[in-house]
N, C-alpha and C positions, 0 to 999 in steps of 0.2 A: 504493500500500500504506500502510495506517495503522500507526503505531508508537505503542505506549503502554508506559510504564514506571511500575511501582508499587513504592515503598519499596525501591529498589535500594541495596544496601550492598556495600562492598568494603574489605578491609583487607590490608595487607602487613606481615608480621612484627609483628603486634600493633598497627600504626598504622592507624587508620581513614582511608580516603581518600575514600570516598563514604558519606554519611549519609542514608538514607531519601529518595533522589531520586525525584521524581514529575514526569513530563512527558508530553506527547502531541504527536505530529506527524501531522496529517491528510495524506491522500494529495495529492500535487502541491503541497505547501507546503514552505517552507524554515525551519528553526529554527536560529538562530545561537546558539553557545555561547561565552561569553567568561569570562575569569577569569585571574588571575595564574598564574605557574608554580607547580605544586603544588596548584592549586585542585580538581583532580579531573576537569577537562574531557576530557583525553586518555584517562584511564582509562574514563570514561563511554563514549567513542567505541569503545574496544577491546571493551567488553562488548557493545555494540550489534551490532557486526559479528562477534562470536563468537570473537575472538582470545583472550579470557579469559572465565572464568565468574564470576558474582557470588557473594558469600557469602550474600546474602539478597535477597528481592524477586523480582519477575517482569518479564520483557520479553515483550510481546505484539506479534505481527505479524498484522494483520487479525484480532485477537481471540483468537489462539491462541499459546501459548508454544512454545518449541523442544522442550521435553521431552514435550509432548503430541502431537508430530508423529511420523509414521512415519519410518523411515530414508530412504525416497525423498523424503518431504516435507522433511526436514532438508537433504538434498542439494540439492533445488531451491531452498530458502530461501537457502543459501550463495551461489547465483548471483544471487539477487534483491537481495542486500545487498552492495554493493561499496564499496571505499575508494580514495581518492587521497591520498597522503601529501605532506608538505611537500618532502622531499628527493627530487626527481624523478630525479636522477642516481643516487642510491642505490637507487632502486626498479627499475632496469633492469640486467640483466646487462651488464657492460662489454664482453663479447665478442659481444653480440647485435646483429644488424641490426634495422631497424624491422620487417621481415617476421617475424623470429623473436620479437620482443616481442609482436607482435599475434597470433602463432600459439599462444602459451602457453595462453590460456584454452580453446582447442579441446580440450585434453586432458581438461577437466572438463565438457564439454558432452555431453548425451545425444544430440543431433542430430549424426549423422556426415555430413560434407560431403566431396565430392571436391575435388581441388585447385582446379578452376576456380571452383566455388561458394564455396570458402573464400577464394580471392583476391578474388572479387567482393565478398564481405562485408567483407573487410579494407579494400578500396579505398573502399567506400561509407562505412564508419565513419570512415576517415581524412578523407574529403571533409567530413564533418560538423564536424570540428574544425580544418579549414583546412590539412591536411597532405597532401591527395590529390595534389598536384603533385610531391611529393618521390619520390626513388628508394627503393623498398622495401629495396634491398640496401645502403643507406647505414648505417654503424655508428651506432646510436642515440646513443652518447656524443658524436658530432660535432655534434649538433644544439645550438641555443641553449637556454638554460634554459627559456624560454617554450615552445619547440617540444617539448622533452622532456616538459614537463608536459602539453601537448596530447596527446602520445603516450600518456601514462599515463591520461589521461581517456578516450581512444579505447579503450585496452585494457580499461578498466572497462565502457565502453558496449557492447562487442561481445558481452558476456554478457546483454545486455538486462535490466539491473537495474531495480528499482522504487524502491530507496533507495540514495542515494549519500552516503557519509561523506567530507567534504572536510576533512582534518585539516591545517589551516594550509596548504592547497594553494596559496595565493597569496602566502604569506610569502617574503621573500628575493628577490622579483622587483622590477624597477624599476616606477615608477608607470605608465608607458605600457603595459607588458606586463600589469600587474595589471588595468588598465582593459579591455584587449582580452579577457583571459581571463574577467573578470567578465561582460562582454557575451556571450561564448560560453556561459558557464554559464547565464545567463538564457535564451538561445535554446534550449539543450539541454533545460532543465527544462520549457519550454513544449512543445517538440516531442515529448518522450517522456513527459510527465506524471509526471516524477520527483519524489520527495520527497528533500530535502537535509537533512543535518545538517552545519552549517558551523562548524567549530571555528576561531575567528579572534580575533586580538588587536586588530584595527583596526575600530572601529565604523563608519567610513566605508564600508568594504567590506561589512560586514553590512547597512548601510543600503541598499546597492544591490541586495541579493539576497534578504534575509530577510523573512518575514512576522512573525516574533517573535524576540526575543533574550532568552536567559536569562543572568543573571550568577551565576557560581559563586564561592564563597569557602569555603575549608577544607572542601571536600566537600559543601557544601550549595548549593541554589539560593536566593539571597538577593533576587533581583529578576527581574521579567519585564517586558519592554517590547514593546508591540505596535507594529508598523510597518505602518500601513494607508495605502493610496494616498489622498491628498487629506486626510489627517488629521494633526494635530500629534502629535508624540511627547511623552508626559508627561516632564517633567524628573525624573530619578532622585533618590531621597532617601537610599537606603542608601549608607553611606560608600564601599563598594567600587565601586558603580555610579558615584558621583560621581568617584572616582579614575580609573576607566577611561574614562568618557565626558565628563568635564568640558570638555576642549578642544572637543569637538564642539558642545556647547551654548553655549560662550562665543562661538563664531563665528556664533551665531544660526541654525544649521541646523535647529533644532527647529521653526522657523516655516515650513520649506519642505516641500512635498509630495514624494513619491518620484518 
């Protein structure tokens, strides 16, 4: 699914958070979104997935806005655009087992499945994220941080989305777990032809997953970096880009291919 944003604006209590944001994400590609706290990146993500409404501008999915769709089309669109948040433990009910977490999305699906087919779909999806060997009746909160995040990814995938918003989904995890989840996300993206919006503060993580990275500052996109296999990344010149990515380029990684 293609995503296009034109002149998007958003304010809270008279304070402008997004200023005429324009971007495009082609099907099966990944756009990284970086910026300091308060730059507008998380607000942008919430607008894309429909958690909030913009004050101005348009969001197009495959060339069509939400308001130009029928009620049924809007319902279908909500399933096609899913989100995985940073706080995995906070994203699951503390009283839920793994099975109960995975069964939540079925309440919103048009396709009605019997228990066997539902369990088969859950097992197949958990296999894809490396959790198929675990007991479905285990309390989700007893899993490790990395395992709970895999569970949240699986819960998003079971609705068969076309766009996945990863809102700092790898933050707060140790380096090894981040690396494993990054490899998983690359595999899932290729397998399901997904488009990603990857809100991230670590450019090294973005470098391993994204096709392009935008840098946001005070509600505006101030820089765009293309990350193409076999090509060098241009050194950023905007002060905010230099601030966020300076260490990456000091280490000479700009001369490396993906």
